C-alpha positions in Angstrom: -21.1 -11.2 8.1 -24.3 -13.4 8.2 -24.5 -16.0 10.9 -27.2 -18.7 11.4 -26.1 -20.4 14.6 -28.7 -23.1 14.2 -26.8 -24.4 11.1 -23.5 -24.8 13.0 -22.4 -27.7 15.2 -22.6 -26.9 18.9 -18.8 -26.6 19.3 -18.6 -24.1 16.4 -21.5 -22.1 17.8 -19.8 -21.8 21.1 -16.5 -20.9 19.4 -18.2 -18.1 17.5 -19.4 -16.6 20.8 -15.9 -16.8 22.2 -14.1 -15.1 19.3 -14.1 -11.7 21.1 -12.1 -13.4 23.9 -9.8 -15.4 21.7 -6.5 -13.5 22.1 -4.8 -15.3 19.2 -7.6 -14.6 16.8 -7.9 -11.0 17.9 -4.2 -10.5 17.4 -4.4 -11.9 13.8 -7.6 -10.0 13.0 -6.3 -6.7 14.4 -2.9 -6.9 12.5 -3.9 -8.8 9.4 -1.9 -7.3 6.4 -4.6 -8.2 3.9 -7.3 -6.4 6.0 -5.0 -3.5 6.5 -4.4 -3.2 2.7 -8.1 -3.4 2.0 -8.9 -0.8 4.6 -6.6 1.6 2.8 -8.5 1.1 -0.4 -11.7 2.5 1.1 -12.6 5.8 -0.5 -11.8 8.6 1.8 -12.1 12.2 0.5 -9.2 13.3 2.8 -6.9 10.8 1.2 -8.2 11.7 -2.3 -7.4 15.4 -1.6 -3.9 14.4 -0.5 -3.4 12.5 -3.7 -4.7 15.4 -5.7 -2.3 17.8 -4.0 0.6 15.4 -4.8 -0.5 15.3 -8.4 -0.6 19.1 -8.6 2.8 19.2 -7.0 1.6 21.1 -3.9 4.2 20.8 -1.2 3.4 18.6 1.8 2.7 20.6 4.9 4.4 19.2 8.1 3.8 21.6 11.0 5.3 24.9 10.0 7.5 23.3 7.3 6.8 22.4 3.7 8.5 19.6 1.7 8.1 19.3 -2.1 6.5 16.2 -3.5 9.0 13.7 -4.8 10.0 14.1 -8.4 11.3 11.4 -10.8 14.7 12.9 -10.5 14.6 12.9 -6.7 13.7 9.2 -6.7 16.5 8.1 -9.0 19.1 10.2 -7.2 18.1 8.6 -3.8 18.4 5.2 -5.5 21.9 6.1 -6.8 22.9 7.2 -3.3 21.7 3.8 -1.9 18.9 5.3 0.2 17.2 2.4 2.1 13.9 4.2 1.7 14.1 3.4 -2.1 15.4 -0.1 -1.9 12.8 -1.0 0.8 15.2 -1.8 3.5 14.1 -1.9 7.1 17.5 -0.6 8.4 17.0 3.2 8.3 19.3 5.5 10.2 18.8 9.1 11.2 21.4 10.0 8.4 19.1 8.2 5.9 16.2 10.3 7.0 18.4 13.5 6.8 19.4 12.6 3.3 15.8 12.0 2.1 14.5 15.3 3.6 17.4 17.2 2.2 16.7 15.7 -1.2 13.1 17.0 -1.3 14.5 20.5 -0.2 17.6 20.8 -2.2 17.5 22.7 -5.6 20.1 20.7 -7.5 19.9 17.1 -6.4 22.3 16.0 -9.2 25.2 17.6 -7.3 25.7 14.5 -5.2 28.5 15.7 -3.0 26.8 19.0 -2.2 23.5 17.2 -1.5 25.1 14.7 0.9 27.1 17.5 2.7 24.0 19.6 3.1 22.1 16.6 4.6 24.3 16.2 7.6 22.1 16.7 10.8 19.3 18.0 8.6 16.6 17.0 11.0 18.4 18.9 13.8 18.7 22.0 11.6 15.0 21.9 10.9 14.2 21.0 14.6 12.4 17.9 13.6 12.3 14.7 15.7 14.0 12.0 13.5 10.9 9.7 14.1 8.6 12.4 12.7 11.1 13.0 9.9 11.0 9.3 9.0 7.1 9.4 8.9 7.3 12.4 6.5 9.6 10.4 4.2 7.2 7.5 4.1 4.2 9.8 3.6 5.9 11.3 0.5 6.7 7.9 -0.9 3.2 6.6 -0.4 1.8 9.7 -2.1 4.3 9.4 -5.0 3.2 5.9 -5.9 -0.5 6.0 -4.8 -1.8 6.0 -8.5 -0.3 2.5 -9.0 -2.8 1.2 -6.5 -5.4 1.5 -9.3 -3.7 -1.6 -11.0 -5.2 -4.9 -10.0 -2.8 -6.9 -7.8 -0.7 -9.2 -10.0 0.5 -11.3 -7.1 4.1 -10.9 -8.2 6.7 -9.8 -5.7 10.4 -9.4 -5.7 12.3 -12.4 -4.3 14.3 -12.0 -1.1 17.5 -10.1 -1.7 16.4 -8.7 -5.0 17.0 -5.0 -5.3 14.8 -2.7 -7.5 16.6 -1.0 -10.4 15.8 2.6 -11.0 18.5 3.0 -13.7 18.6 4.9 -17.0 16.6 2.1 -18.7 13.8 2.4 -16.1 13.8 6.2 -16.3 13.6 6.1 -20.1 10.6 3.8 -20.0 8.8 6.1 -17.6 9.7 9.3 -19.4 8.6 7.9 -22.8 5.2 6.9 -21.5 4.6 10.2 -19.7 5.6 12.0 -22.8 3.2 10.0 -24.9 0.3 11.1 -22.6 1.3 14.7 -22.1 3.8 15.9 -24.7 6.0 17.2 -21.8 9.7 17.3 -22.5 12.4 15.3 -20.6 13.4 18.0 -18.1 9.8 18.8 -17.2 9.0 15.2 -16.5 12.2 14.6 -14.5 12.2 17.9 -12.5 9.0 19.8 -12.7 6.0 17.5 -12.2 5.6 15.2 -9.3 6.3 11.5 -9.3 2.6 11.0 -8.4 1.7 12.7 -11.7 4.2 10.5 -13.6 2.6 7.4 -12.1 -0.9 8.7 -12.8 0.0 9.3 -16.5 1.6 5.8 -16.6 -1.7 4.4 -15.4 -3.5 6.3 -18.1 -1.1 5.0 -20.7 -1.6 1.4 -19.5 -5.4 1.9 -19.6 -5.1 3.0 -23.3 -3.0 -0.1 -24.0 -6.0 -2.2 -23.0 -4.9 -3.3 -19.6 -8.0 -4.7 -17.8 -9.1 -4.1 -14.2 -7.6 -0.7 -13.7 -9.6 1.5 -11.4 -10.7 2.2 -7.8 -12.9 -0.3 -6.0 -16.1 1.0 -4.6 -16.5 1.0 -0.8 -19.1 -1.8 -1.2 -16.6 -4.0 -3.1 -13.9 -3.3 -0.5 -16.3 -4.2 2.4 -17.3 -7.5 0.7 -13.6 -8.4 0.3 -12.9 -7.5 3.9 -15.8 -9.7 5.0 -14.5 -12.6 2.9 -11.1 -12.3 4.5 -12.6 -12.1 8.0 -14.5 -15.3 7.3 -11.3 -17.0 6.2 -9.5 -16.0 9.4 -12.4 -17.3 11.5 -12.5 -20.7 9.7 -8.7 -21.0 9.8 -8.8 -20.5 13.6 -11.5 -23.1 14.0 -9.5 -25.6 11.9 -6.5 -25.0 14.1 -8.5 -25.6 17.2 -10.0 -28.9 15.8 -13.5 -27.6 15.8 -14.0 -28.1 12.1 -12.2 -30.1 9.4 -9.9 -28.7 6.7 -12.1 -30.4 4.0 -15.1 -28.4 5.2 -13.4 -25.0 4.9 -15.4 -23.9 1.8 -18.6 -25.0 3.4 -18.2 -23.0 6.6 -16.9 -19.9 4.8 -20.0 -19.9 2.7 -22.2 -20.4 5.8 -20.5 -17.3 7.3 -21.0 -15.3 4.1 -24.7 -16.0 3.7 -26.5 -19.3 4.8 -29.3 -18.5 2.3 -27.0 -18.9 -0.7 -25.2 -22.2 -0.1 -24.4 -24.3 -3.2 -27.0 -26.9 -4.0 -26.2 -30.2 -2.4 -24.5 -28.8 0.7 -26.0 -30.3 3.9 -25.6 -29.2 7.5 -22.9 -31.2 9.3 -24.1 -32.6 12.5 -20.6 -32.9 13.9 -17.4 -31.0 13.5 
C-alpha cells in the first residue's frame, strides 16, 4: 500500500495514523470475508500437497486415525440422508458429525439403515472430541471441492432457503464429464476415485470446452487484490466518519494504491 501523506487533507492524514487504534476498522479488517478468501488463494506448498493427497485418494490422517477422502457416492448418500454438512446448514449436531465420519469409514454406504445404525455415538467409539470430529468433516469437504476454486468467481449464489440438489441428474452430469476425460466406468467414478479427482477432471473438461479464466492466481496477483480490498475498507471507514466524501471514493482509493499513477485531471483536494 503506497501512501503520500502530503497529498491528503489533514483530517485524512491524521485518520491514517489512527487506523491501528480504530477498533471498528481493525474488527472489519481482521474478519473481512473477502480478505479471508483471498488469503486462502495464496500458493502454499503444504496446501498443494494436501490437495494432491486428496486427488490420489490418500486417506486423511487425523491423529492415529485415518479417514478416506470423500467419494462421489459418499456425497450423494449424505445428501439423501439430509446431512447438514451437505446442504450447508449451520445447525450441526453431534449425531450429524457421527454420521459423516461413519460414512467415510463404512464400506457399503448405500445400505442406509446399516450406515445410520453404525453411526450412533461414532465419535465416542473412536474417542474423538465431537468438535475435532466436526473439523475433520469440514476438512474433507474443503479438500473434495478445492479444484473448483480454479474457476473464476461468477458472483452467483443460491438464494436464501434454496437447497442444493445432488440427485441422479446431477450425478449423471458429473459422471459423464469425468468419463469423457478419463474413460473410467460408472462404478470407478462413483466409488473408487475421490470427489477431489472428480472435481479436478470436471475442471479439465470445462477448460477443454473453452471456459476462460480457469487457473490459479499467482501470489503477486493475490497480494494486489488484497491490497485493493484493504484500500476499499480504509476509504469506506473514512466516508463513515465524515472525513472524506462518497463521491471522492475512487480518487482516494487510487491515492492509496499509488499516488504516482493517478488518472490525468485528478487534483489534490484541499478539504475533505
